[in-house]
PDB file with one MODEL, atoms N, CA, C and O in Angstrom:
MODEL        1
ATOM      1  N   MET A   1       1.969  28.014 -10.851  1.00  0.00           N
ATOM      2  CA  MET A   1       1.221  26.976 -10.273  1.00  0.00           C
ATOM      3  C   MET A   1       0.396  27.653  -9.203  1.00  0.00           C
ATOM      4  O   MET A   1       0.905  28.433  -8.398  1.00  0.00           O
ATOM      5  N   GLY A   2      -0.965  27.322  -9.209  1.00  0.00           N
ATOM      6  CA  GLY A   2      -1.965  27.876  -8.334  1.00  0.00           C
ATOM      7  C   GLY A   2      -1.868  27.459  -6.953  1.00  0.00           C
ATOM      8  O   GLY A   2      -1.138  26.518  -6.641  1.00  0.00           O
ATOM      9  N   THR A   3      -2.554  28.096  -6.107  1.00  0.00           N
ATOM     10  CA  THR A   3      -2.575  27.678  -4.702  1.00  0.00           C
ATOM     11  C   THR A   3      -3.803  26.709  -4.490  1.00  0.00           C
ATOM     12  O   THR A   3      -4.744  26.669  -5.283  1.00  0.00           O
ATOM     13  N   ILE A   4      -3.714  25.931  -3.354  1.00  0.00           N
ATOM     14  CA  ILE A   4      -4.815  25.066  -3.076  1.00  0.00           C
ATOM     15  C   ILE A   4      -5.644  25.648  -1.993  1.00  0.00           C
ATOM     16  O   ILE A   4      -5.170  26.148  -0.973  1.00  0.00           O
ATOM     17  N   ASN A   5      -6.917  25.555  -2.270  1.00  0.00           N
ATOM     18  CA  ASN A   5      -7.848  25.991  -1.313  1.00  0.00           C
ATOM     19  C   ASN A   5      -8.069  24.908  -0.265  1.00  0.00           C
ATOM     20  O   ASN A   5      -8.663  23.873  -0.567  1.00  0.00           O
ATOM     21  N   GLU A   6      -7.626  25.115   0.897  1.00  0.00           N
ATOM     22  CA  GLU A   6      -7.589  24.055   1.894  1.00  0.00           C
ATOM     23  C   GLU A   6      -9.031  23.654   2.310  1.00  0.00           C
ATOM     24  O   GLU A   6      -9.261  22.504   2.686  1.00  0.00           O
ATOM     25  N   GLU A   7     -10.014  24.611   2.242  1.00  0.00           N
ATOM     26  CA  GLU A   7     -11.366  24.228   2.588  1.00  0.00           C
ATOM     27  C   GLU A   7     -11.879  23.193   1.510  1.00  0.00           C
ATOM     28  O   GLU A   7     -12.667  22.299   1.820  1.00  0.00           O
ATOM     29  N   TYR A   8     -11.422  23.349   0.309  1.00  0.00           N
ATOM     30  CA  TYR A   8     -11.923  22.424  -0.799  1.00  0.00           C
ATOM     31  C   TYR A   8     -11.380  21.054  -0.540  1.00  0.00           C
ATOM     32  O   TYR A   8     -12.111  20.091  -0.776  1.00  0.00           O
ATOM     33  N   ILE A   9     -10.222  20.879  -0.097  1.00  0.00           N
ATOM     34  CA  ILE A   9      -9.620  19.556  -0.004  1.00  0.00           C
ATOM     35  C   ILE A   9      -9.756  18.994   1.470  1.00  0.00           C
ATOM     36  O   ILE A   9      -9.132  17.989   1.809  1.00  0.00           O
ATOM     37  N   SER A  10     -10.531  19.626   2.268  1.00  0.00           N
ATOM     38  CA  SER A  10     -10.657  18.988   3.604  1.00  0.00           C
ATOM     39  C   SER A  10     -11.333  17.715   3.624  1.00  0.00           C
ATOM     40  O   SER A  10     -12.087  17.404   2.702  1.00  0.00           O
ATOM     41  N   VAL A  11     -11.112  16.931   4.640  1.00  0.00           N
ATOM     42  CA  VAL A  11     -11.753  15.567   4.682  1.00  0.00           C
ATOM     43  C   VAL A  11     -13.234  15.646   4.779  1.00  0.00           C
ATOM     44  O   VAL A  11     -13.939  14.784   4.255  1.00  0.00           O
ATOM     45  N   GLU A  12     -13.760  16.725   5.479  1.00  0.00           N
ATOM     46  CA  GLU A  12     -15.215  16.883   5.496  1.00  0.00           C
ATOM     47  C   GLU A  12     -15.881  17.149   4.191  1.00  0.00           C
ATOM     48  O   GLU A  12     -17.040  16.797   3.972  1.00  0.00           O
ATOM     49  N   ASN A  13     -15.122  17.787   3.311  1.00  0.00           N
ATOM     50  CA  ASN A  13     -15.746  17.980   1.942  1.00  0.00           C
ATOM     51  C   ASN A  13     -15.568  16.745   1.111  1.00  0.00           C
ATOM     52  O   ASN A  13     -16.257  16.613   0.099  1.00  0.00           O
ATOM     53  N   LEU A  14     -14.654  15.787   1.479  1.00  0.00           N
ATOM     54  CA  LEU A  14     -14.406  14.691   0.646  1.00  0.00           C
ATOM     55  C   LEU A  14     -15.138  13.460   1.186  1.00  0.00           C
ATOM     56  O   LEU A  14     -14.925  12.380   0.634  1.00  0.00           O
ATOM     57  N   LYS A  15     -15.959  13.530   2.193  1.00  0.00           N
ATOM     58  CA  LYS A  15     -16.638  12.388   2.757  1.00  0.00           C
ATOM     59  C   LYS A  15     -17.323  11.470   1.688  1.00  0.00           C
ATOM     60  O   LYS A  15     -17.254  10.242   1.747  1.00  0.00           O
ATOM     61  N   HIS A  16     -17.946  12.111   0.766  1.00  0.00           N
ATOM     62  CA  HIS A  16     -18.713  11.354  -0.234  1.00  0.00           C
ATOM     63  C   HIS A  16     -17.967  11.134  -1.483  1.00  0.00           C
ATOM     64  O   HIS A  16     -18.519  10.640  -2.466  1.00  0.00           O
ATOM     65  N   GLU A  17     -16.730  11.485  -1.477  1.00  0.00           N
ATOM     66  CA  GLU A  17     -15.872  11.281  -2.691  1.00  0.00           C
ATOM     67  C   GLU A  17     -15.284   9.867  -2.726  1.00  0.00           C
ATOM     68  O   GLU A  17     -14.970   9.329  -1.664  1.00  0.00           O
ATOM     69  N   ARG A  18     -15.136   9.299  -3.790  1.00  0.00           N
ATOM     70  CA  ARG A  18     -14.478   7.990  -3.948  1.00  0.00           C
ATOM     71  C   ARG A  18     -13.076   8.205  -4.495  1.00  0.00           C
ATOM     72  O   ARG A  18     -12.852   8.926  -5.466  1.00  0.00           O
ATOM     73  N   PHE A  19     -12.123   7.524  -3.802  1.00  0.00           N
ATOM     74  CA  PHE A  19     -10.675   7.594  -4.220  1.00  0.00           C
ATOM     75  C   PHE A  19     -10.377   6.378  -4.991  1.00  0.00           C
ATOM     76  O   PHE A  19     -10.898   5.298  -4.716  1.00  0.00           O
ATOM     77  N   ALA A  20      -9.526   6.549  -5.971  1.00  0.00           N
ATOM     78  CA  ALA A  20      -9.003   5.470  -6.771  1.00  0.00           C
ATOM     79  C   ALA A  20      -8.140   4.595  -5.706  1.00  0.00           C
ATOM     80  O   ALA A  20      -7.556   5.111  -4.753  1.00  0.00           O
ATOM     81  N   PRO A  21      -8.135   3.258  -5.980  1.00  0.00           N
ATOM     82  CA  PRO A  21      -7.264   2.438  -5.046  1.00  0.00           C
ATOM     83  C   PRO A  21      -5.899   2.661  -5.275  1.00  0.00           C
ATOM     84  O   PRO A  21      -5.492   3.069  -6.363  1.00  0.00           O
ATOM     85  N   ILE A  22      -5.123   2.408  -4.270  1.00  0.00           N
ATOM     86  CA  ILE A  22      -3.643   2.415  -4.355  1.00  0.00           C
ATOM     87  C   ILE A  22      -3.132   0.943  -4.642  1.00  0.00           C
ATOM     88  O   ILE A  22      -3.399   0.024  -3.868  1.00  0.00           O
ATOM     89  N   VAL A  23      -2.483   0.788  -5.637  1.00  0.00           N
ATOM     90  CA  VAL A  23      -1.965  -0.620  -6.014  1.00  0.00           C
ATOM     91  C   VAL A  23      -0.449  -0.563  -5.781  1.00  0.00           C
ATOM     92  O   VAL A  23       0.222   0.365  -6.232  1.00  0.00           O
ATOM     93  N   LEU A  24       0.096  -1.601  -5.049  1.00  0.00           N
ATOM     94  CA  LEU A  24       1.513  -1.685  -4.733  1.00  0.00           C
ATOM     95  C   LEU A  24       1.964  -3.083  -5.130  1.00  0.00           C
ATOM     96  O   LEU A  24       1.310  -4.056  -4.755  1.00  0.00           O
ATOM     97  N   PHE A  25       3.055  -3.220  -5.876  1.00  0.00           N
ATOM     98  CA  PHE A  25       3.560  -4.437  -6.272  1.00  0.00           C
ATOM     99  C   PHE A  25       4.877  -4.662  -5.447  1.00  0.00           C
ATOM    100  O   PHE A  25       5.771  -3.817  -5.416  1.00  0.00           O
ATOM    101  N   VAL A  26       4.930  -5.777  -4.826  1.00  0.00           N
ATOM    102  CA  VAL A  26       6.091  -6.181  -3.931  1.00  0.00           C
ATOM    103  C   VAL A  26       6.699  -7.488  -4.342  1.00  0.00           C
ATOM    104  O   VAL A  26       6.063  -8.340  -4.963  1.00  0.00           O
ATOM    105  N   TYR A  27       7.972  -7.622  -3.970  1.00  0.00           N
ATOM    106  CA  TYR A  27       8.643  -8.856  -4.254  1.00  0.00           C
ATOM    107  C   TYR A  27       9.537  -9.327  -3.079  1.00  0.00           C
ATOM    108  O   TYR A  27       9.091 -10.051  -2.189  1.00  0.00           O
ATOM    109  N   ASN A  28      10.800  -8.893  -3.112  1.00  0.00           N
ATOM    110  CA  ASN A  28      11.742  -9.365  -2.109  1.00  0.00           C
ATOM    111  C   ASN A  28      12.594  -8.270  -1.526  1.00  0.00           C
ATOM    112  O   ASN A  28      13.780  -8.455  -1.252  1.00  0.00           O
ATOM    113  N   ARG A  29      11.959  -7.104  -1.337  1.00  0.00           N
ATOM    114  CA  ARG A  29      12.661  -5.978  -0.701  1.00  0.00           C
ATOM    115  C   ARG A  29      11.900  -5.447   0.522  1.00  0.00           C
ATOM    116  O   ARG A  29      11.159  -4.468   0.431  1.00  0.00           O
ATOM    117  N   PRO A  30      12.098  -6.100   1.643  1.00  0.00           N
ATOM    118  CA  PRO A  30      11.260  -5.723   2.768  1.00  0.00           C
ATOM    119  C   PRO A  30      11.486  -4.300   3.265  1.00  0.00           C
ATOM    120  O   PRO A  30      10.528  -3.689   3.737  1.00  0.00           O
ATOM    121  N   TRP A  31      12.666  -3.743   3.192  1.00  0.00           N
ATOM    122  CA  TRP A  31      12.937  -2.394   3.664  1.00  0.00           C
ATOM    123  C   TRP A  31      12.298  -1.407   2.745  1.00  0.00           C
ATOM    124  O   TRP A  31      11.722  -0.433   3.228  1.00  0.00           O
ATOM    125  N   HIS A  32      12.359  -1.594   1.418  1.00  0.00           N
ATOM    126  CA  HIS A  32      11.750  -0.795   0.491  1.00  0.00           C
ATOM    127  C   HIS A  32      10.173  -0.787   0.649  1.00  0.00           C
ATOM    128  O   HIS A  32       9.524   0.259   0.651  1.00  0.00           O
ATOM    129  N   THR A  33       9.656  -1.962   0.772  1.00  0.00           N
ATOM    130  CA  THR A  33       8.255  -2.176   1.059  1.00  0.00           C
ATOM    131  C   THR A  33       7.757  -1.370   2.247  1.00  0.00           C
ATOM    132  O   THR A  33       6.764  -0.645   2.189  1.00  0.00           O
ATOM    133  N   GLN A  34       8.485  -1.536   3.293  1.00  0.00           N
ATOM    134  CA  GLN A  34       8.047  -0.829   4.542  1.00  0.00           C
ATOM    135  C   GLN A  34       8.168   0.696   4.323  1.00  0.00           C
ATOM    136  O   GLN A  34       7.214   1.396   4.665  1.00  0.00           O
ATOM    137  N   GLN A  35       9.177   1.219   3.825  1.00  0.00           N
ATOM    138  CA  GLN A  35       9.272   2.668   3.587  1.00  0.00           C
ATOM    139  C   GLN A  35       8.227   3.223   2.730  1.00  0.00           C
ATOM    140  O   GLN A  35       7.747   4.335   2.954  1.00  0.00           O
ATOM    141  N   THR A  36       7.838   2.441   1.696  1.00  0.00           N
ATOM    142  CA  THR A  36       6.834   2.931   0.798  1.00  0.00           C
ATOM    143  C   THR A  36       5.515   2.899   1.582  1.00  0.00           C
ATOM    144  O   THR A  36       4.830   3.921   1.570  1.00  0.00           O
ATOM    145  N   VAL A  37       5.119   1.883   2.224  1.00  0.00           N
ATOM    146  CA  VAL A  37       3.887   1.836   3.013  1.00  0.00           C
ATOM    147  C   VAL A  37       3.799   2.913   4.033  1.00  0.00           C
ATOM    148  O   VAL A  37       2.759   3.562   4.145  1.00  0.00           O
ATOM    149  N   GLU A  38       4.869   3.144   4.808  1.00  0.00           N
ATOM    150  CA  GLU A  38       4.895   4.089   5.820  1.00  0.00           C
ATOM    151  C   GLU A  38       4.691   5.479   5.238  1.00  0.00           C
ATOM    152  O   GLU A  38       4.056   6.312   5.885  1.00  0.00           O
ATOM    153  N   ALA A  39       5.229   5.784   3.980  1.00  0.00           N
ATOM    154  CA  ALA A  39       4.965   7.128   3.327  1.00  0.00           C
ATOM    155  C   ALA A  39       3.578   7.166   2.959  1.00  0.00           C
ATOM    156  O   ALA A  39       2.971   8.230   3.076  1.00  0.00           O
ATOM    157  N   LEU A  40       2.945   6.038   2.486  1.00  0.00           N
ATOM    158  CA  LEU A  40       1.509   6.087   2.080  1.00  0.00           C
ATOM    159  C   LEU A  40       0.608   6.373   3.310  1.00  0.00           C
ATOM    160  O   LEU A  40      -0.350   7.141   3.230  1.00  0.00           O
ATOM    161  N   GLN A  41       0.944   5.741   4.423  1.00  0.00           N
ATOM    162  CA  GLN A  41       0.193   5.894   5.603  1.00  0.00           C
ATOM    163  C   GLN A  41       0.136   7.334   6.156  1.00  0.00           C
ATOM    164  O   GLN A  41      -0.841   7.728   6.792  1.00  0.00           O
ATOM    165  N   LYS A  42       1.191   8.094   5.901  1.00  0.00           N
ATOM    166  CA  LYS A  42       1.274   9.465   6.256  1.00  0.00           C
ATOM    167  C   LYS A  42       0.346  10.388   5.519  1.00  0.00           C
ATOM    168  O   LYS A  42       0.134  11.537   5.906  1.00  0.00           O
ATOM    169  N   ASN A  43      -0.216   9.847   4.420  1.00  0.00           N
ATOM    170  CA  ASN A  43      -1.101  10.700   3.620  1.00  0.00           C
ATOM    171  C   ASN A  43      -2.391  10.957   4.390  1.00  0.00           C
ATOM    172  O   ASN A  43      -2.948  10.038   4.991  1.00  0.00           O
ATOM    173  N   VAL A  44      -2.839  12.122   4.376  1.00  0.00           N
ATOM    174  CA  VAL A  44      -4.091  12.558   5.147  1.00  0.00           C
ATOM    175  C   VAL A  44      -5.246  11.762   4.678  1.00  0.00           C
ATOM    176  O   VAL A  44      -6.199  11.672   5.452  1.00  0.00           O
ATOM    177  N   TYR A  45      -5.309  11.168   3.525  1.00  0.00           N
ATOM    178  CA  TYR A  45      -6.456  10.392   3.040  1.00  0.00           C
ATOM    179  C   TYR A  45      -6.193   8.886   3.000  1.00  0.00           C
ATOM    180  O   TYR A  45      -6.921   8.156   2.327  1.00  0.00           O
ATOM    181  N   ALA A  46      -5.187   8.419   3.694  1.00  0.00           N
ATOM    182  CA  ALA A  46      -4.827   7.003   3.713  1.00  0.00           C
ATOM    183  C   ALA A  46      -6.099   6.254   4.353  1.00  0.00           C
ATOM    184  O   ALA A  46      -6.488   5.223   3.803  1.00  0.00           O
ATOM    185  N   ALA A  47      -6.677   6.677   5.354  1.00  0.00           N
ATOM    186  CA  ALA A  47      -7.787   5.929   5.928  1.00  0.00           C
ATOM    187  C   ALA A  47      -8.963   5.895   5.106  1.00  0.00           C
ATOM    188  O   ALA A  47      -9.872   5.123   5.409  1.00  0.00           O
ATOM    189  N   GLU A  48      -9.060   6.706   4.016  1.00  0.00           N
ATOM    190  CA  GLU A  48     -10.129   6.628   3.100  1.00  0.00           C
ATOM    191  C   GLU A  48      -9.831   5.880   1.785  1.00  0.00           C
ATOM    192  O   GLU A  48     -10.635   5.777   0.859  1.00  0.00           O
ATOM    193  N   SER A  49      -8.636   5.391   1.805  1.00  0.00           N
ATOM    194  CA  SER A  49      -8.100   4.706   0.529  1.00  0.00           C
ATOM    195  C   SER A  49      -8.015   3.243   0.742  1.00  0.00           C
ATOM    196  O   SER A  49      -7.665   2.730   1.805  1.00  0.00           O
ATOM    197  N   GLU A  50      -8.371   2.570  -0.384  1.00  0.00           N
ATOM    198  CA  GLU A  50      -8.173   1.128  -0.448  1.00  0.00           C
ATOM    199  C   GLU A  50      -6.661   0.850  -0.942  1.00  0.00           C
ATOM    200  O   GLU A  50      -6.141   1.511  -1.841  1.00  0.00           O
ATOM    201  N   LEU A  51      -6.025  -0.178  -0.269  1.00  0.00           N
ATOM    202  CA  LEU A  51      -4.658  -0.583  -0.667  1.00  0.00           C
ATOM    203  C   LEU A  51      -4.730  -1.947  -1.183  1.00  0.00           C
ATOM    204  O   LEU A  51      -5.195  -2.855  -0.493  1.00  0.00           O
ATOM    205  N   ILE A  52      -4.256  -2.144  -2.454  1.00  0.00           N
ATOM    206  CA  ILE A  52      -4.243  -3.468  -3.047  1.00  0.00           C
ATOM    207  C   ILE A  52      -2.706  -3.818  -3.270  1.00  0.00           C
ATOM    208  O   ILE A  52      -1.977  -3.096  -3.950  1.00  0.00           O
ATOM    209  N   ILE A  53      -2.298  -4.911  -2.683  1.00  0.00           N
ATOM    210  CA  ILE A  53      -0.902  -5.375  -2.842  1.00  0.00           C
ATOM    211  C   ILE A  53      -0.814  -6.676  -3.618  1.00  0.00           C
ATOM    212  O   ILE A  53      -1.470  -7.668  -3.304  1.00  0.00           O
ATOM    213  N   TYR A  54       0.029  -6.630  -4.653  1.00  0.00           N
ATOM    214  CA  TYR A  54       0.316  -7.845  -5.448  1.00  0.00           C
ATOM    215  C   TYR A  54       1.702  -8.238  -5.014  1.00  0.00           C
ATOM    216  O   TYR A  54       2.655  -7.479  -5.186  1.00  0.00           O
ATOM    217  N   ALA A  55       1.824  -9.485  -4.423  1.00  0.00           N
ATOM    218  CA  ALA A  55       3.061 -10.039  -3.956  1.00  0.00           C
ATOM    219  C   ALA A  55       3.531 -11.223  -4.851  1.00  0.00           C
ATOM    220  O   ALA A  55       2.921 -12.293  -4.843  1.00  0.00           O
ATOM    221  N   ASP A  56       4.632 -11.006  -5.624  1.00  0.00           N
ATOM    222  CA  ASP A  56       5.091 -12.037  -6.440  1.00  0.00           C
ATOM    223  C   ASP A  56       5.692 -13.164  -5.702  1.00  0.00           C
ATOM    224  O   ASP A  56       6.228 -12.952  -4.614  1.00  0.00           O
ATOM    225  N   ALA A  57       5.645 -14.315  -6.198  1.00  0.00           N
ATOM    226  CA  ALA A  57       6.312 -15.497  -5.546  1.00  0.00           C
ATOM    227  C   ALA A  57       7.864 -15.420  -5.867  1.00  0.00           C
ATOM    228  O   ALA A  57       8.311 -14.727  -6.781  1.00  0.00           O
ATOM    229  N   ALA A  58       8.627 -16.188  -5.039  1.00  0.00           N
ATOM    230  CA  ALA A  58       9.980 -16.255  -5.278  1.00  0.00           C
ATOM    231  C   ALA A  58      10.369 -16.962  -6.593  1.00  0.00           C
ATOM    232  O   ALA A  58       9.815 -17.994  -6.974  1.00  0.00           O
ATOM    233  N   LYS A  59      11.405 -16.306  -7.292  1.00  0.00           N
ATOM    234  CA  LYS A  59      11.823 -16.868  -8.539  1.00  0.00           C
ATOM    235  C   LYS A  59      12.809 -18.051  -8.277  1.00  0.00           C
ATOM    236  O   LYS A  59      12.925 -18.967  -9.091  1.00  0.00           O
ATOM    237  N   ASN A  60      13.419 -18.004  -7.266  1.00  0.00           N
ATOM    238  CA  ASN A  60      14.354 -19.065  -6.934  1.00  0.00           C
ATOM    239  C   ASN A  60      14.550 -19.158  -5.394  1.00  0.00           C
ATOM    240  O   ASN A  60      14.029 -18.344  -4.632  1.00  0.00           O
ATOM    241  N   ALA A  61      15.325 -20.187  -4.974  1.00  0.00           N
ATOM    242  CA  ALA A  61      15.510 -20.492  -3.566  1.00  0.00           C
ATOM    243  C   ALA A  61      16.174 -19.293  -2.883  1.00  0.00           C
ATOM    244  O   ALA A  61      15.863 -19.055  -1.715  1.00  0.00           O
ATOM    245  N   GLN A  62      17.022 -18.555  -3.486  1.00  0.00           N
ATOM    246  CA  GLN A  62      17.770 -17.493  -2.843  1.00  0.00           C
ATOM    247  C   GLN A  62      16.855 -16.292  -2.539  1.00  0.00           C
ATOM    248  O   GLN A  62      17.181 -15.497  -1.657  1.00  0.00           O
ATOM    249  N   ALA A  63      15.719 -16.138  -3.244  1.00  0.00           N
ATOM    250  CA  ALA A  63      14.781 -15.038  -3.021  1.00  0.00           C
ATOM    251  C   ALA A  63      13.746 -15.405  -1.971  1.00  0.00           C
ATOM    252  O   ALA A  63      13.090 -14.518  -1.426  1.00  0.00           O
ATOM    253  N   GLU A  64      13.580 -16.720  -1.667  1.00  0.00           N
ATOM    254  CA  GLU A  64      12.425 -17.209  -0.812  1.00  0.00           C
ATOM    255  C   GLU A  64      12.381 -16.485   0.498  1.00  0.00           C
ATOM    256  O   GLU A  64      11.312 -15.986   0.849  1.00  0.00           O
ATOM    257  N   GLU A  65      13.485 -16.378   1.280  1.00  0.00           N
ATOM    258  CA  GLU A  65      13.575 -15.808   2.564  1.00  0.00           C
ATOM    259  C   GLU A  65      12.947 -14.384   2.512  1.00  0.00           C
ATOM    260  O   GLU A  65      11.997 -14.076   3.231  1.00  0.00           O
ATOM    261  N   LYS A  66      13.529 -13.529   1.621  1.00  0.00           N
ATOM    262  CA  LYS A  66      13.058 -12.112   1.575  1.00  0.00           C
ATOM    263  C   LYS A  66      11.662 -12.028   1.131  1.00  0.00           C
ATOM    264  O   LYS A  66      10.934 -11.147   1.590  1.00  0.00           O
ATOM    265  N   VAL A  67      11.221 -12.906   0.248  1.00  0.00           N
ATOM    266  CA  VAL A  67       9.840 -12.879  -0.184  1.00  0.00           C
ATOM    267  C   VAL A  67       8.887 -13.171   0.986  1.00  0.00           C
ATOM    268  O   VAL A  67       7.840 -12.543   1.140  1.00  0.00           O
ATOM    269  N   GLN A  68       9.294 -14.141   1.789  1.00  0.00           N
ATOM    270  CA  GLN A  68       8.471 -14.413   2.952  1.00  0.00           C
ATOM    271  C   GLN A  68       8.463 -13.351   3.946  1.00  0.00           C
ATOM    272  O   GLN A  68       7.441 -13.136   4.597  1.00  0.00           O
ATOM    273  N   GLU A  69       9.571 -12.639   4.120  1.00  0.00           N
ATOM    274  CA  GLU A  69       9.681 -11.498   5.022  1.00  0.00           C
ATOM    275  C   GLU A  69       8.715 -10.406   4.649  1.00  0.00           C
ATOM    276  O   GLU A  69       8.017  -9.818   5.475  1.00  0.00           O
ATOM    277  N   VAL A  70       8.718 -10.159   3.293  1.00  0.00           N
ATOM    278  CA  VAL A  70       7.787  -9.150   2.763  1.00  0.00           C
ATOM    279  C   VAL A  70       6.400  -9.452   2.942  1.00  0.00           C
ATOM    280  O   VAL A  70       5.595  -8.602   3.325  1.00  0.00           O
ATOM    281  N   ARG A  71       6.049 -10.813   2.639  1.00  0.00           N
ATOM    282  CA  ARG A  71       4.650 -11.220   2.852  1.00  0.00           C
ATOM    283  C   ARG A  71       4.217 -11.177   4.321  1.00  0.00           C
ATOM    284  O   ARG A  71       3.051 -10.902   4.602  1.00  0.00           O
ATOM    285  N   LYS A  72       5.123 -11.439   5.255  1.00  0.00           N
ATOM    286  CA  LYS A  72       4.818 -11.386   6.642  1.00  0.00           C
ATOM    287  C   LYS A  72       4.467  -9.937   7.006  1.00  0.00           C
ATOM    288  O   LYS A  72       3.504  -9.709   7.738  1.00  0.00           O
ATOM    289  N   TYR A  73       5.242  -8.941   6.501  1.00  0.00           N
ATOM    290  CA  TYR A  73       4.999  -7.502   6.773  1.00  0.00           C
ATOM    291  C   TYR A  73       3.751  -7.033   6.265  1.00  0.00           C
ATOM    292  O   TYR A  73       2.955  -6.434   6.987  1.00  0.00           O
ATOM    293  N   ILE A  74       3.526  -7.290   4.987  1.00  0.00           N
ATOM    294  CA  ILE A  74       2.307  -6.877   4.346  1.00  0.00           C
ATOM    295  C   ILE A  74       1.032  -7.236   4.939  1.00  0.00           C
ATOM    296  O   ILE A  74       0.034  -6.529   4.795  1.00  0.00           O
ATOM    297  N   LYS A  75       1.042  -8.423   5.667  1.00  0.00           N
ATOM    298  CA  LYS A  75      -0.141  -8.924   6.384  1.00  0.00           C
ATOM    299  C   LYS A  75      -0.406  -8.136   7.635  1.00  0.00           C
ATOM    300  O   LYS A  75      -1.486  -8.236   8.216  1.00  0.00           O
ATOM    301  N   SER A  76       0.597  -7.322   8.079  1.00  0.00           N
ATOM    302  CA  SER A  76       0.371  -6.532   9.312  1.00  0.00           C
ATOM    303  C   SER A  76      -0.043  -5.037   9.074  1.00  0.00           C
ATOM    304  O   SER A  76      -0.257  -4.257  10.002  1.00  0.00           O
ATOM    305  N   ILE A  77      -0.133  -4.727   7.810  1.00  0.00           N
ATOM    306  CA  ILE A  77      -0.414  -3.324   7.421  1.00  0.00           C
ATOM    307  C   ILE A  77      -1.818  -2.924   7.876  1.00  0.00           C
ATOM    308  O   ILE A  77      -2.808  -3.630   7.689  1.00  0.00           O
ATOM    309  N   THR A  78      -1.827  -1.689   8.512  1.00  0.00           N
ATOM    310  CA  THR A  78      -3.192  -1.024   8.850  1.00  0.00           C
ATOM    311  C   THR A  78      -3.151   0.424   8.462  1.00  0.00           C
ATOM    312  O   THR A  78      -2.173   0.909   7.892  1.00  0.00           O
ATOM    313  N   GLY A  79      -4.187   1.084   8.765  1.00  0.00           N
ATOM    314  CA  GLY A  79      -4.262   2.551   8.498  1.00  0.00           C
ATOM    315  C   GLY A  79      -4.926   2.850   7.188  1.00  0.00           C
ATOM    316  O   GLY A  79      -4.993   4.026   6.829  1.00  0.00           O
ATOM    317  N   PHE A  80      -5.427   1.891   6.437  1.00  0.00           N
ATOM    318  CA  PHE A  80      -6.226   2.193   5.186  1.00  0.00           C
ATOM    319  C   PHE A  80      -7.623   1.698   5.353  1.00  0.00           C
ATOM    320  O   PHE A  80      -7.929   0.894   6.234  1.00  0.00           O
ATOM    321  N   LYS A  81      -8.461   2.193   4.491  1.00  0.00           N
ATOM    322  CA  LYS A  81      -9.869   1.744   4.463  1.00  0.00           C
ATOM    323  C   LYS A  81      -9.939   0.298   4.307  1.00  0.00           C
ATOM    324  O   LYS A  81     -10.809  -0.336   4.904  1.00  0.00           O
ATOM    325  N   SER A  82      -9.068  -0.286   3.532  1.00  0.00           N
ATOM    326  CA  SER A  82      -9.046  -1.807   3.375  1.00  0.00           C
ATOM    327  C   SER A  82      -7.639  -2.105   2.819  1.00  0.00           C
ATOM    328  O   SER A  82      -7.014  -1.267   2.169  1.00  0.00           O
ATOM    329  N   VAL A  83      -7.163  -3.352   3.108  1.00  0.00           N
ATOM    330  CA  VAL A  83      -5.964  -3.826   2.551  1.00  0.00           C
ATOM    331  C   VAL A  83      -6.326  -5.213   1.901  1.00  0.00           C
ATOM    332  O   VAL A  83      -6.786  -6.135   2.574  1.00  0.00           O
ATOM    333  N   LYS A  84      -6.090  -5.301   0.557  1.00  0.00           N
ATOM    334  CA  LYS A  84      -6.314  -6.601  -0.016  1.00  0.00           C
ATOM    335  C   LYS A  84      -4.973  -7.084  -0.539  1.00  0.00           C
ATOM    336  O   LYS A  84      -4.221  -6.316  -1.139  1.00  0.00           O
ATOM    337  N   ILE A  85      -4.685  -8.309  -0.322  1.00  0.00           N
ATOM    338  CA  ILE A  85      -3.324  -8.866  -0.705  1.00  0.00           C
ATOM    339  C   ILE A  85      -3.564  -9.993  -1.631  1.00  0.00           C
ATOM    340  O   ILE A  85      -4.343 -10.900  -1.338  1.00  0.00           O
ATOM    341  N   ILE A  86      -2.845  -9.947  -2.855  1.00  0.00           N
ATOM    342  CA  ILE A  86      -2.971 -11.061  -3.789  1.00  0.00           C
ATOM    343  C   ILE A  86      -1.513 -11.567  -3.825  1.00  0.00           C
ATOM    344  O   ILE A  86      -0.583 -10.871  -4.233  1.00  0.00           O
ATOM    345  N   GLU A  87      -1.380 -12.840  -3.364  1.00  0.00           N
ATOM    346  CA  GLU A  87      -0.051 -13.532  -3.263  1.00  0.00           C
ATOM    347  C   GLU A  87      -0.003 -14.491  -4.528  1.00  0.00           C
ATOM    348  O   GLU A  87      -0.865 -15.362  -4.644  1.00  0.00           O
ATOM    349  N   GLN A  88       0.876 -14.357  -5.361  1.00  0.00           N
ATOM    350  CA  GLN A  88       1.142 -15.338  -6.451  1.00  0.00           C
ATOM    351  C   GLN A  88       1.808 -16.492  -5.902  1.00  0.00           C
ATOM    352  O   GLN A  88       2.619 -16.387  -4.982  1.00  0.00           O
ATOM    353  N   LYS A  89       1.465 -17.692  -6.484  1.00  0.00           N
ATOM    354  CA  LYS A  89       2.040 -19.002  -6.101  1.00  0.00           C
ATOM    355  C   LYS A  89       3.294 -19.306  -6.820  1.00  0.00           C
ATOM    356  O   LYS A  89       4.194 -19.972  -6.308  1.00  0.00           O
ATOM    357  N   THR A  90       3.346 -18.795  -8.053  1.00  0.00           N
ATOM    358  CA  THR A  90       4.523 -19.021  -8.910  1.00  0.00           C
ATOM    359  C   THR A  90       5.012 -17.629  -9.557  1.00  0.00           C
ATOM    360  O   THR A  90       4.302 -16.625  -9.606  1.00  0.00           O
ATOM    361  N   ASN A  91       6.184 -17.706  -9.993  1.00  0.00           N
ATOM    362  CA  ASN A  91       6.774 -16.515 -10.635  1.00  0.00           C
ATOM    363  C   ASN A  91       7.490 -16.927 -11.860  1.00  0.00           C
ATOM    364  O   ASN A  91       8.060 -16.085 -12.554  1.00  0.00           O
TER     365      ASN A  91
ENDMDL
END
């Protein structure tokens, strides 16, 4: 495996580059969702990246509380170029 030329991947050299969006699918696991987002936020290019989140609706009454907890959390996410949330009404 080759080495990475740090000058080549610097933020300055990537100012005019376009990044593919990050797509995250969430359901009823708030801890896992938070851990995933925090890992993504640590990426040096997070502020240059669009984050798209698809949030499924609860399948049943037992899942409703956790689904709502996840939805509340994803609405608080910052640190990306943009955050777009798509919440499904049914599952």
